[in-house]
N, CA, C and O atoms as a GROMACS GRO file, in nm:
protein
  572
    1MET      N    1  -1.961   3.920   0.481
    1MET     CA    2  -1.937   3.787   0.650
    1MET      C    3  -1.893   3.656   0.538
    1MET      O    4  -1.940   3.602   0.438
    2SER      N    5  -1.771   3.645   0.628
    2SER     CA    6  -1.660   3.527   0.632
    2SER      C    7  -1.764   3.393   0.645
    2SER      O    8  -1.857   3.388   0.725
    3VAL      N    9  -1.727   3.286   0.550
    3VAL     CA   10  -1.789   3.162   0.590
    3VAL      C   11  -1.762   3.146   0.756
    3VAL      O   12  -1.833   3.196   0.843
    4HIS      N   13  -1.671   3.083   0.772
    4HIS     CA   14  -1.557   3.087   0.887
    4HIS      C   15  -1.661   3.158   1.049
    4HIS      O   16  -1.668   3.116   1.165
    5ARG      N   17  -1.715   3.257   0.992
    5ARG     CA   18  -1.784   3.309   1.117
    5ARG      C   19  -1.901   3.245   1.148
    5ARG      O   20  -1.950   3.271   1.258
    6ILE      N   21  -1.970   3.147   1.059
    6ILE     CA   22  -2.111   3.110   1.103
    6ILE      C   23  -2.064   2.980   1.170
    6ILE      O   24  -2.003   2.879   1.133
    7ARG      N   25  -2.133   3.037   1.315
    7ARG     CA   26  -2.137   2.953   1.416
    7ARG      C   27  -2.160   2.844   1.468
    7ARG      O   28  -2.081   2.776   1.534
    8ARG      N   29  -2.327   2.806   1.430
    8ARG     CA   30  -2.384   2.700   1.420
    8ARG      C   31  -2.422   2.612   1.356
    8ARG      O   32  -2.403   2.662   1.245
    9PRO      N   33  -2.483   2.464   1.325
    9PRO     CA   34  -2.454   2.372   1.190
    9PRO      C   35  -2.593   2.435   1.143
    9PRO      O   36  -2.687   2.464   1.217
   10LEU      N   37  -2.587   2.453   0.967
   10LEU     CA   38  -2.715   2.529   0.961
   10LEU      C   39  -2.817   2.417   0.917
   10LEU      O   40  -2.772   2.308   0.881
   11SER      N   41  -2.954   2.441   0.920
   11SER     CA   42  -3.063   2.337   0.903
   11SER      C   43  -3.018   2.313   0.756
   11SER      O   44  -2.927   2.366   0.692
   12PRO      N   45  -3.138   2.184   0.709
   12PRO     CA   46  -3.159   2.175   0.517
   12PRO      C   47  -3.176   2.233   0.508
   12PRO      O   48  -3.072   2.278   0.462
   13THR      N   49  -3.278   2.354   0.512
   13THR     CA   50  -3.311   2.410   0.444
   13THR      C   51  -3.249   2.530   0.366
   13THR      O   52  -3.261   2.569   0.250
   14HIS      N   53  -3.166   2.582   0.491
   14HIS     CA   54  -3.047   2.688   0.465
   14HIS      C   55  -2.903   2.630   0.404
   14HIS      O   56  -2.804   2.696   0.375
   15THR      N   57  -2.924   2.462   0.393
   15THR     CA   58  -2.817   2.455   0.319
   15THR      C   59  -2.855   2.421   0.184
   15THR      O   60  -2.758   2.426   0.108
   16VAL      N   61  -2.936   2.397   0.143
   16VAL     CA   62  -2.977   2.398   0.014
   16VAL      C   63  -3.046   2.579  -0.083
   16VAL      O   64  -3.083   2.613  -0.196
   17MET      N   65  -3.028   2.637   0.047
   17MET     CA   66  -3.044   2.772  -0.021
   17MET      C   67  -2.918   2.819  -0.007
   17MET      O   68  -2.899   2.868  -0.119
   18LEU      N   69  -2.840   2.833   0.043
   18LEU     CA   70  -2.693   2.840   0.067
   18LEU      C   71  -2.597   2.826  -0.036
   18LEU      O   72  -2.549   2.923  -0.094
   19LEU      N   73  -2.559   2.671  -0.071
   19LEU     CA   74  -2.483   2.575  -0.126
   19LEU      C   75  -2.478   2.681  -0.260
   19LEU      O   76  -2.371   2.731  -0.296
   20PRO      N   77  -2.601   2.706  -0.324
   20PRO     CA   78  -2.543   2.755  -0.418
   20PRO      C   79  -2.473   2.907  -0.471
   20PRO      O   80  -2.407   2.951  -0.564
   21VAL      N   81  -2.516   2.936  -0.387
   21VAL     CA   82  -2.470   3.093  -0.358
   21VAL      C   83  -2.338   3.068  -0.322
   21VAL      O   84  -2.246   3.108  -0.393
   22ALA      N   85  -2.317   2.995  -0.204
   22ALA     CA   86  -2.120   3.033  -0.129
   22ALA      C   87  -2.041   2.966  -0.322
   22ALA      O   88  -1.954   3.031  -0.381
   23LEU      N   89  -2.105   2.829  -0.380
   23LEU     CA   90  -2.041   2.776  -0.479
   23LEU      C   91  -2.016   2.932  -0.596
   23LEU      O   92  -1.902   2.937  -0.643
   24SER      N   93  -2.104   3.041  -0.638
   24SER     CA   94  -2.098   3.117  -0.744
   24SER      C   95  -2.018   3.195  -0.649
   24SER      O   96  -1.903   3.194  -0.694
   25LEU      N   97  -2.020   3.237  -0.580
   25LEU     CA   98  -1.940   3.412  -0.493
   25LEU      C   99  -1.844   3.387  -0.483
   25LEU      O  100  -1.763   3.434  -0.563
   26PHE      N  101  -1.789   3.272  -0.348
   26PHE     CA  102  -1.668   3.264  -0.353
   26PHE      C  103  -1.550   3.194  -0.443
   26PHE      O  104  -1.557   3.123  -0.543
   27ALA      N  105  -1.438   3.240  -0.366
   27ALA     CA  106  -1.356   3.214  -0.436
   27ALA      C  107  -1.278   3.025  -0.425
   27ALA      O  108  -1.359   2.958  -0.361
   28GLY      N  109  -1.194   2.964  -0.454
   28GLY     CA  110  -1.181   2.857  -0.497
   28GLY      C  111  -1.209   2.798  -0.320
   28GLY      O  112  -1.304   2.728  -0.285
   29CYS      N  113  -1.129   2.835  -0.257
   29CYS     CA  114  -1.061   2.800  -0.125
   29CYS      C  115  -1.215   2.869  -0.012
   29CYS      O  116  -1.289   2.797   0.054
   30SER      N  117  -1.222   2.983  -0.020
   30SER     CA  118  -1.368   2.990   0.022
   30SER      C  119  -1.500   2.919   0.016
   30SER      O  120  -1.584   2.931   0.105
   31ARG      N  121  -1.521   2.834  -0.107
   31ARG     CA  122  -1.618   2.769  -0.159
   31ARG      C  123  -1.546   2.618  -0.061
   31ARG      O  124  -1.624   2.546   0.002
   32SER      N  125  -1.455   2.601  -0.062
   32SER     CA  126  -1.439   2.445   0.022
   32SER      C  127  -1.487   2.534   0.164
   32SER      O  128  -1.566   2.483   0.244
   33ALA      N  129  -1.444   2.638   0.182
   33ALA     CA  130  -1.446   2.612   0.351
   33ALA      C  131  -1.655   2.608   0.383
   33ALA      O  132  -1.726   2.560   0.471
   34ALA      N  133  -1.684   2.698   0.236
   34ALA     CA  134  -1.869   2.695   0.278
   34ALA      C  135  -1.933   2.532   0.286
   34ALA      O  136  -2.020   2.501   0.367
   35LEU      N  137  -1.860   2.416   0.167
   35LEU     CA  138  -1.875   2.288   0.234
   35LEU      C  139  -1.880   2.188   0.322
   35LEU      O  140  -1.948   2.087   0.344
   36GLU      N  141  -1.723   2.287   0.400
   36GLU     CA  142  -1.718   2.246   0.532
   36GLU      C  143  -1.769   2.296   0.633
   36GLU      O  144  -1.739   2.263   0.748
   37THR      N  145  -1.865   2.392   0.599
   37THR     CA  146  -1.942   2.440   0.720
   37THR      C  147  -2.121   2.403   0.672
   37THR      O  148  -2.218   2.385   0.745
   38ILE      N  149  -2.111   2.403   0.563
   38ILE     CA  150  -2.247   2.304   0.564
   38ILE      C  151  -2.250   2.127   0.613
   38ILE      O  152  -2.343   2.081   0.679
   39ALA      N  153  -2.156   2.062   0.577
   39ALA     CA  154  -2.114   1.998   0.629
   39ALA      C  155  -2.141   1.981   0.737
   39ALA      O  156  -2.232   1.902   0.760
   40ALA      N  157  -2.086   2.034   0.826
   40ALA     CA  158  -2.091   2.021   0.961
   40ALA      C  159  -2.282   2.021   1.022
   40ALA      O  160  -2.327   1.945   1.108
   41GLY      N  161  -2.320   2.075   0.984
   41GLY     CA  162  -2.499   2.082   0.991
   41GLY      C  163  -2.566   1.896   0.880
   41GLY      O  164  -2.499   1.793   0.892
   42ASP      N  165  -2.622   1.897   0.841
   42ASP     CA  166  -2.713   1.775   0.828
   42ASP      C  167  -2.649   1.783   0.672
   42ASP      O  168  -2.730   1.830   0.592
   43GLY      N  169  -2.514   1.745   0.614
   43GLY     CA  170  -2.451   1.708   0.522
   43GLY      C  171  -2.524   1.616   0.451
   43GLY      O  172  -2.549   1.638   0.333
   44ARG      N  173  -2.566   1.508   0.509
   44ARG     CA  174  -2.698   1.460   0.413
   44ARG      C  175  -2.791   1.466   0.336
   44ARG      O  176  -2.829   1.395   0.242
   45ALA      N  177  -2.852   1.620   0.416
   45ALA     CA  178  -2.954   1.642   0.341
   45ALA      C  179  -2.924   1.790   0.196
   45ALA      O  180  -2.994   1.865   0.128
   46ALA      N  181  -2.778   1.758   0.216
   46ALA     CA  182  -2.742   1.847   0.084
   46ALA      C  183  -2.638   1.740  -0.022
   46ALA      O  184  -2.568   1.785  -0.112
   47ILE      N  185  -2.648   1.599   0.010
   47ILE     CA  186  -2.622   1.505  -0.136
   47ILE      C  187  -2.564   1.575  -0.250
   47ILE      O  188  -2.448   1.601  -0.284
   48GLU      N  189  -2.696   1.602  -0.307
   48GLU     CA  190  -2.641   1.704  -0.463
   48GLU      C  191  -2.582   1.791  -0.472
   48GLU      O  192  -2.491   1.827  -0.548
   49LEU      N  193  -2.645   1.842  -0.372
   49LEU     CA  194  -2.542   2.033  -0.400
   49LEU      C  195  -2.366   1.940  -0.368
   49LEU      O  196  -2.279   1.963  -0.451
   50PHE      N  197  -2.343   1.875  -0.289
   50PHE     CA  198  -2.191   1.822  -0.285
   50PHE      C  199  -2.115   1.748  -0.414
   50PHE      O  200  -1.995   1.758  -0.440
   51GLN      N  201  -2.228   1.661  -0.498
   51GLN     CA  202  -2.199   1.600  -0.571
   51GLN      C  203  -2.174   1.694  -0.659
   51GLN      O  204  -2.061   1.689  -0.708
   52THR      N  205  -2.263   1.801  -0.705
   52THR     CA  206  -2.271   1.917  -0.758
   52THR      C  207  -2.116   2.032  -0.774
   52THR      O  208  -2.064   2.103  -0.860
   53ALA      N  209  -2.098   2.005  -0.674
   53ALA     CA  210  -1.952   2.081  -0.644
   53ALA      C  211  -1.798   1.996  -0.664
   53ALA      O  212  -1.696   2.050  -0.708
   54ALA      N  213  -1.814   1.819  -0.611
   54ALA     CA  214  -1.717   1.791  -0.703
   54ALA      C  215  -1.688   1.785  -0.890
   54ALA      O  216  -1.601   1.741  -0.965
   55ALA      N  217  -1.785   1.838  -0.900
   55ALA     CA  218  -1.746   1.871  -1.049
   55ALA      C  219  -1.693   2.088  -1.085
   55ALA      O  220  -1.721   2.152  -1.186
   56ASP      N  221  -1.637   2.123  -0.993
   56ASP     CA  222  -1.644   2.265  -0.984
   56ASP      C  223  -1.514   2.256  -1.054
   56ASP      O  224  -1.433   2.166  -1.033
   57ALA      N  225  -1.493   2.374  -1.157
   57ALA     CA  226  -1.386   2.429  -1.178
   57ALA      C  227  -1.294   2.420  -1.101
   57ALA      O  228  -1.193   2.403  -1.170
   58HIS      N  229  -1.263   2.421  -0.977
   58HIS     CA  230  -1.152   2.433  -0.877
   58HIS      C  231  -1.140   2.338  -0.833
   58HIS      O  232  -1.242   2.281  -0.793
   59SER      N  233  -0.986   2.260  -0.816
   59SER     CA  234  -1.032   2.132  -0.751
   59SER      C  235  -0.987   2.143  -0.642
   59SER      O  236  -0.985   2.027  -0.602
   60GLN      N  237  -0.943   2.212  -0.554
   60GLN     CA  238  -0.962   2.215  -0.416
   60GLN      C  239  -1.104   2.228  -0.343
   60GLN      O  240  -1.124   2.198  -0.225
   61VAL      N  241  -1.208   2.283  -0.438
   61VAL     CA  242  -1.334   2.266  -0.387
   61VAL      C  243  -1.386   2.095  -0.445
   61VAL      O  244  -1.468   2.031  -0.379
   62ARG      N  245  -1.337   2.051  -0.548
   62ARG     CA  246  -1.403   1.919  -0.554
   62ARG      C  247  -1.325   1.819  -0.480
   62ARG      O  248  -1.391   1.732  -0.422
   63ARG      N  249  -1.167   1.814  -0.470
   63ARG     CA  250  -1.141   1.779  -0.373
   63ARG      C  251  -1.250   1.770  -0.202
   63ARG      O  252  -1.303   1.660  -0.187
   64ALA      N  253  -1.268   1.837  -0.129
   64ALA     CA  254  -1.334   1.886   0.018
   64ALA      C  255  -1.441   1.806  -0.062
   64ALA      O  256  -1.420   1.689  -0.031
   65ALA      N  257  -1.523   1.809  -0.132
   65ALA     CA  258  -1.674   1.753  -0.164
   65ALA      C  259  -1.654   1.639  -0.191
   65ALA      O  260  -1.750   1.562  -0.196
   66ILE      N  261  -1.537   1.600  -0.214
   66ILE     CA  262  -1.533   1.421  -0.258
   66ILE      C  263  -1.515   1.358  -0.092
   66ILE      O  264  -1.557   1.252  -0.044
   67ARG      N  265  -1.430   1.478  -0.025
   67ARG     CA  266  -1.412   1.440   0.088
   67ARG      C  267  -1.523   1.372   0.162
   67ARG      O  268  -1.553   1.255   0.187
   68ILE      N  269  -1.593   1.546   0.198
   68ILE     CA  270  -1.742   1.518   0.309
   68ILE      C  271  -1.804   1.371   0.232
   68ILE      O  272  -1.809   1.276   0.310
   69LEU      N  273  -1.848   1.343   0.093
   69LEU     CA  274  -1.940   1.290   0.068
   69LEU      C  275  -1.846   1.145   0.078
   69LEU      O  276  -1.908   1.057   0.019
   70GLY      N  277  -1.739   1.102   0.123
   70GLY     CA  278  -1.663   1.007   0.170
   70GLY      C  279  -1.666   0.931   0.300
   70GLY      O  280  -1.650   0.816   0.340
   71GLY      N  281  -1.703   1.092   0.361
   71GLY     CA  282  -1.644   1.058   0.468
   71GLY      C  283  -1.750   0.980   0.565
   71GLY      O  284  -1.734   0.936   0.679
   72MET      N  285  -1.910   0.978   0.449
   72MET     CA  286  -2.035   0.932   0.511
   72MET      C  287  -2.052   0.820   0.494
   72MET      O  288  -2.149   0.786   0.561
   73GLY      N  289  -1.986   0.687   0.405
   73GLY     CA  290  -1.944   0.575   0.424
   73GLY      C  291  -2.005   0.534   0.358
   73GLY      O  292  -1.978   0.415   0.339
   74ASP      N  293  -2.148   0.599   0.258
   74ASP     CA  294  -2.204   0.503   0.176
   74ASP      C  295  -2.157   0.440   0.056
   74ASP      O  296  -2.071   0.494  -0.014
   75GLN      N  297  -2.212   0.320   0.026
   75GLN     CA  298  -2.175   0.200  -0.026
   75GLN      C  299  -2.224   0.250  -0.194
   75GLN      O  300  -2.164   0.221  -0.298
   76THR      N  301  -2.344   0.330  -0.180
   76THR     CA  302  -2.356   0.364  -0.330
   76THR      C  303  -2.281   0.467  -0.371
   76THR      O  304  -2.220   0.459  -0.478
   77MET      N  305  -2.275   0.574  -0.298
   77MET     CA  306  -2.177   0.586  -0.380
   77MET      C  307  -2.035   0.566  -0.452
   77MET      O  308  -1.976   0.653  -0.516
   78VAL      N  309  -2.005   0.474  -0.436
   78VAL     CA  310  -1.883   0.409  -0.496
   78VAL      C  311  -1.872   0.442  -0.628
   78VAL      O  312  -1.766   0.488  -0.669
   79PRO      N  313  -2.015   0.419  -0.741
   79PRO     CA  314  -2.050   0.473  -0.899
   79PRO      C  315  -1.990   0.568  -0.919
   79PRO      O  316  -1.910   0.576  -1.012
   80PHE      N  317  -2.012   0.663  -0.838
   80PHE     CA  318  -1.974   0.795  -0.872
   80PHE      C  319  -1.877   0.866  -0.762
   80PHE      O  320  -1.894   0.984  -0.730
   81PHE      N  321  -1.773   0.786  -0.709
   81PHE     CA  322  -1.628   0.820  -0.664
   81PHE      C  323  -1.510   0.760  -0.767
   81PHE      O  324  -1.391   0.788  -0.780
   82ARG      N  325  -1.598   0.663  -0.834
   82ARG     CA  326  -1.523   0.582  -0.935
   82ARG      C  327  -1.543   0.664  -1.084
   82ARG      O  328  -1.454   0.689  -1.164
   83ASN      N  329  -1.637   0.687  -1.091
   83ASN     CA  330  -1.653   0.787  -1.188
   83ASN      C  331  -1.519   0.931  -1.202
   83ASN      O  332  -1.439   0.955  -1.293
   84ARG      N  333  -1.546   1.007  -1.058
   84ARG     CA  334  -1.501   1.118  -1.062
   84ARG      C  335  -1.342   1.099  -1.067
   84ARG      O  336  -1.271   1.183  -1.122
   85PHE      N  337  -1.291   0.988  -1.008
   85PHE     CA  338  -1.120   0.885  -0.959
   85PHE      C  339  -1.086   0.906  -1.190
   85PHE      O  340  -0.984   0.962  -1.229
   86VAL      N  341  -1.152   0.870  -1.253
   86VAL     CA  342  -1.144   0.870  -1.341
   86VAL      C  343  -1.161   0.970  -1.431
   86VAL      O  344  -1.100   0.950  -1.536
   87ALA      N  345  -1.215   1.057  -1.426
   87ALA     CA  346  -1.307   1.165  -1.484
   87ALA      C  347  -1.170   1.295  -1.447
   87ALA      O  348  -1.116   1.348  -1.545
   88ASP      N  349  -1.142   1.322  -1.353
   88ASP     CA  350  -1.030   1.431  -1.316
   88ASP      C  351  -0.939   1.414  -1.307
   88ASP      O  352  -0.880   1.310  -1.280
   89ASP      N  353  -0.877   1.592  -1.346
   89ASP     CA  354  -0.757   1.576  -1.388
   89ASP      C  355  -0.650   1.629  -1.266
   89ASP      O  356  -0.530   1.656  -1.271
   90SER      N  357  -0.725   1.630  -1.182
   90SER     CA  358  -0.628   1.664  -1.020
   90SER      C  359  -0.639   1.543  -0.935
   90SER      O  360  -0.738   1.499  -0.876
   91TYR      N  361  -0.500   1.490  -0.940
   91TYR     CA  362  -0.413   1.366  -0.857
   91TYR      C  363  -0.489   1.393  -0.753
   91TYR      O  364  -0.571   1.312  -0.707
   92LEU      N  365  -0.464   1.535  -0.697
   92LEU     CA  366  -0.562   1.538  -0.526
   92LEU      C  367  -0.726   1.478  -0.531
   92LEU      O  368  -0.772   1.398  -0.450
   93VAL      N  369  -0.789   1.527  -0.627
   93VAL     CA  370  -0.918   1.468  -0.627
   93VAL      C  371  -0.868   1.368  -0.626
   93VAL      O  372  -0.842   1.318  -0.516
   94GLN      N  373  -0.834   1.293  -0.752
   94GLN     CA  374  -0.813   1.148  -0.742
   94GLN      C  375  -0.811   1.087  -0.597
   94GLN      O  376  -0.909   1.022  -0.562
   95VAL      N  377  -0.708   1.102  -0.510
   95VAL     CA  378  -0.695   1.067  -0.376
   95VAL      C  379  -0.757   1.050  -0.313
   95VAL      O  380  -0.775   0.945  -0.251
   96GLU      N  381  -0.831   1.180  -0.305
   96GLU     CA  382  -1.013   1.179  -0.254
   96GLU      C  383  -1.134   1.040  -0.277
   96GLU      O  384  -1.220   0.989  -0.205
   97ALA      N  385  -1.083   1.016  -0.422
   97ALA     CA  386  -1.212   0.926  -0.480
   97ALA      C  387  -1.150   0.800  -0.431
   97ALA      O  388  -1.224   0.710  -0.391
   98LEU      N  389  -1.034   0.787  -0.431
   98LEU     CA  390  -1.003   0.672  -0.358
   98LEU      C  391  -1.011   0.637  -0.217
   98LEU      O  392  -1.036   0.522  -0.178
   99ARG      N  393  -0.984   0.764  -0.122
   99ARG     CA  394  -0.954   0.716  -0.003
   99ARG      C  395  -1.111   0.698   0.025
   99ARG      O  396  -1.156   0.617   0.107
  100ALA      N  397  -1.220   0.816  -0.085
  100ALA     CA  398  -1.360   0.731  -0.005
  100ALA      C  399  -1.399   0.582  -0.065
  100ALA      O  400  -1.438   0.480  -0.007
  101ILE      N  401  -1.381   0.601  -0.159
  101ILE     CA  402  -1.390   0.443  -0.206
  101ILE      C  403  -1.379   0.356  -0.113
  101ILE      O  404  -1.468   0.272  -0.099
  102GLY      N  405  -1.210   0.361   0.012
  102GLY     CA  406  -1.211   0.283   0.090
  102GLY      C  407  -1.259   0.298   0.201
  102GLY      O  408  -1.242   0.203   0.277
  103ARG      N  409  -1.325   0.399   0.245
  103ARG     CA  410  -1.412   0.443   0.345
  103ARG      C  411  -1.531   0.348   0.326
  103ARG      O  412  -1.541   0.260   0.412
  104SER      N  413  -1.652   0.351   0.198
  104SER     CA  414  -1.781   0.276   0.166
  104SER      C  415  -1.748   0.162   0.246
  104SER      O  416  -1.836   0.139   0.328
  105GLY      N  417  -1.641   0.075   0.250
  105GLY     CA  418  -1.646  -0.092   0.258
  105GLY      C  419  -1.689  -0.176   0.188
  105GLY      O  420  -1.724  -0.290   0.220
  106ASP      N  421  -1.691  -0.117   0.072
  106ASP     CA  422  -1.760  -0.212  -0.059
  106ASP      C  423  -1.625  -0.273  -0.123
  106ASP      O  424  -1.574  -0.233  -0.227
  107GLN      N  425  -1.563  -0.408  -0.013
  107GLN     CA  426  -1.468  -0.541  -0.065
  107GLN      C  427  -1.523  -0.590  -0.236
  107GLN      O  428  -1.474  -0.698  -0.271
  108SER      N  429  -1.602  -0.534  -0.326
  108SER     CA  430  -1.621  -0.599  -0.436
  108SER      C  431  -1.516  -0.432  -0.469
  108SER      O  432  -1.482  -0.449  -0.586
  109GLN      N  433  -1.485  -0.360  -0.447
  109GLN     CA  434  -1.409  -0.226  -0.512
  109GLN      C  435  -1.254  -0.248  -0.486
  109GLN      O  436  -1.175  -0.158  -0.514
  110LEU      N  437  -1.201  -0.393  -0.421
  110LEU     CA  438  -1.019  -0.450  -0.398
  110LEU      C  439  -0.969  -0.434  -0.546
  110LEU      O  440  -0.862  -0.374  -0.560
  111GLU      N  441  -1.041  -0.483  -0.668
  111GLU     CA  442  -1.038  -0.549  -0.796
  111GLU      C  443  -0.951  -0.324  -0.862
  111GLU      O  444  -0.848  -0.258  -0.874
  112PHE      N  445  -1.067  -0.323  -0.873
  112PHE     CA  446  -1.061  -0.161  -0.865
  112PHE      C  447  -0.880  -0.062  -0.839
  112PHE      O  448  -0.809   0.011  -0.908
  113LEU      N  449  -0.878  -0.113  -0.717
  113LEU     CA  450  -0.782  -0.039  -0.583
  113LEU      C  451  -0.645  -0.098  -0.641
  113LEU      O  452  -0.545  -0.030  -0.662
  114ARG      N  453  -0.654  -0.193  -0.657
  114ARG     CA  454  -0.552  -0.255  -0.734
  114ARG      C  455  -0.486  -0.234  -0.846
  114ARG      O  456  -0.367  -0.266  -0.855
  115GLN      N  457  -0.527  -0.200  -0.908
  115GLN     CA  458  -0.557  -0.119  -1.064
  115GLN      C  459  -0.466   0.009  -1.028
  115GLN      O  460  -0.345   0.022  -1.044
  116ALA      N  461  -0.570   0.111  -0.967
  116ALA     CA  462  -0.514   0.221  -0.909
  116ALA      C  463  -0.380   0.215  -0.845
  116ALA      O  464  -0.326   0.325  -0.851
  117SER      N  465  -0.318   0.136  -0.793
  117SER     CA  466  -0.239   0.139  -0.661
  117SER      C  467  -0.094   0.114  -0.791
  117SER      O  468   0.025   0.128  -0.760
  118GLU      N  469  -0.126   0.089  -0.887
  118GLU     CA  470  -0.025   0.085  -1.052
  118GLU      C  471   0.037   0.241  -1.095
  118GLU      O  472   0.148   0.294  -1.104
  119MET      N  473  -0.106   0.280  -1.114
  119MET     CA  474  -0.101   0.441  -1.148
  119MET      C  475   0.067   0.500  -1.092
  119MET      O  476   0.127   0.486  -0.985
  120SER      N  477   0.100   0.564  -1.215
  120SER     CA  478   0.205   0.619  -1.103
  120SER      C  479   0.119   0.793  -1.116
  120SER      O  480   0.026   0.832  -1.186
  121SER      N  481   0.216   0.872  -0.994
  121SER     CA  482   0.164   1.016  -0.981
  121SER      C  483   0.256   1.078  -0.880
  121SER      O  484   0.302   1.002  -0.795
  122PRO      N  485   0.299   1.235  -0.877
  122PRO     CA  486   0.414   1.286  -0.835
  122PRO      C  487   0.400   1.233  -0.631
  122PRO      O  488   0.298   1.252  -0.564
  123ARG      N  489   0.492   1.188  -0.592
  123ARG     CA  490   0.511   1.130  -0.521
  123ARG      C  491   0.423   0.990  -0.441
  123ARG      O  492   0.395   0.953  -0.327
  124ASP      N  493   0.409   0.958  -0.547
  124ASP     CA  494   0.338   0.838  -0.548
  124ASP      C  495   0.222   0.855  -0.468
  124ASP      O  496   0.205   0.784  -0.369
  125VAL      N  497   0.142   0.941  -0.501
  125VAL     CA  498   0.028   0.971  -0.360
  125VAL      C  499  -0.110   0.909  -0.432
  125VAL      O  500  -0.215   0.928  -0.371
  126ILE      N  501  -0.115   0.823  -0.582
  126ILE     CA  502  -0.218   0.765  -0.585
  126ILE      C  503  -0.222   0.650  -0.565
  126ILE      O  504  -0.328   0.599  -0.527
  127GLU      N  505  -0.107   0.575  -0.585
  127GLU     CA  506  -0.023   0.441  -0.516
  127GLU      C  507  -0.034   0.459  -0.360
  127GLU      O  508  -0.044   0.343  -0.319
  128ASN      N  509  -0.036   0.528  -0.271
  128ASN     CA  510  -0.039   0.588  -0.146
  128ASN      C  511  -0.177   0.566  -0.113
  128ASN      O  512  -0.237   0.514  -0.019
  129ALA      N  513  -0.198   0.606  -0.186
  129ALA     CA  514  -0.418   0.671  -0.113
  129ALA      C  515  -0.497   0.505  -0.195
  129ALA      O  516  -0.615   0.488  -0.167
  130ALA      N  517  -0.440   0.413  -0.273
  130ALA     CA  518  -0.526   0.312  -0.289
  130ALA      C  519  -0.429   0.202  -0.221
  130ALA      O  520  -0.497   0.124  -0.154
  131SER      N  521  -0.335   0.180  -0.218
  131SER     CA  522  -0.331   0.093  -0.065
  131SER      C  523  -0.375   0.153   0.064
  131SER      O  524  -0.475   0.085   0.089
  132TRP      N  525  -0.364   0.218   0.140
  132TRP     CA  526  -0.461   0.291   0.209
  132TRP      C  527  -0.573   0.215   0.174
  132TRP      O  528  -0.592   0.110   0.236
  133ALA      N  529  -0.671   0.258   0.064
  133ALA     CA  530  -0.814   0.215   0.066
  133ALA      C  531  -0.793   0.072   0.080
  133ALA      O  532  -0.853   0.016   0.172
  134ILE      N  533  -0.717   0.003   0.005
  134ILE     CA  534  -0.728  -0.172   0.020
  134ILE      C  535  -0.700  -0.244   0.181
  134ILE      O  536  -0.733  -0.353   0.228
  135GLU      N  537  -0.612  -0.109   0.246
  135GLU     CA  538  -0.608  -0.152   0.440
  135GLU      C  539  -0.733  -0.142   0.444
  135GLU      O  540  -0.781  -0.246   0.488
  136GLU      N  541  -0.801  -0.076   0.422
  136GLU     CA  542  -0.923   0.010   0.514
  136GLU      C  543  -1.005  -0.090   0.455
  136GLU      O  544  -1.061  -0.167   0.533
  137LEU      N  545  -1.025  -0.107   0.315
  137LEU     CA  546  -1.123  -0.247   0.307
  137LEU      C  547  -1.084  -0.372   0.372
  137LEU      O  548  -1.150  -0.461   0.425
  138ALA      N  549  -0.968  -0.355   0.357
  138ALA     CA  550  -0.962  -0.519   0.450
  138ALA      C  551  -0.998  -0.524   0.627
  138ALA      O  552  -1.037  -0.618   0.696
  139GLY      N  553  -0.971  -0.406   0.656
  139GLY     CA  554  -0.996  -0.401   0.806
  139GLY      C  555  -0.885  -0.382   0.870
  139GLY      O  556  -0.902  -0.355   0.989
  140ARG      N  557  -0.807  -0.385   0.843
  140ARG     CA  558  -0.650  -0.311   0.883
  140ARG      C  559  -0.628  -0.188   0.890
  140ARG      O  560  -0.519  -0.138   0.861
  141ARG      N  561  -0.714  -0.133   0.924
  141ARG     CA  562  -0.718  -0.007   0.904
  141ARG      C  563  -0.811   0.069   1.009
  141ARG      O  564  -0.898   0.093   0.926
  142PRO      N  565  -0.869   0.135   1.142
  142PRO     CA  566  -0.937   0.202   1.219
  142PRO      C  567  -1.056   0.256   1.157
  142PRO      O  568  -1.028   0.291   1.043
  143GLY      N  569  -1.174   0.278   1.185
  143GLY     CA  570  -1.284   0.371   1.093
  143GLY      C  571  -1.206   0.501   1.112
  143GLY      O  572  -1.247   0.606   1.062
   0.00000   0.00000   0.00000
């Protein structure tokens, strides 16, 4: 059965049971879809599992996990996002980590974001994401 065929949000119990199975069975793209399906339910019940997925072998899965966690706007997650930014070798995952920091609302991250904006990347995606996050924290961007 395709992950996309699950029509209703999953309960926290089902979330905890299904994510490890989904992450081990499906290919990278399908694992990303599994994360999205679980997040549509009570994503907060699966924060630990999303954090685990943020270290997956496939960058699509890592990117999806960080985007989901960043969408929660939780300032306590900023050290995790910074760590993923530094540790990950995918510039697309790094972009999601920067955007997650911007969504967190943690003004103390402005200097980190300014430093990140000076990094080079294909099509300047890291610079653009850092600039977006700075604007988000400055309140010039709608939530």
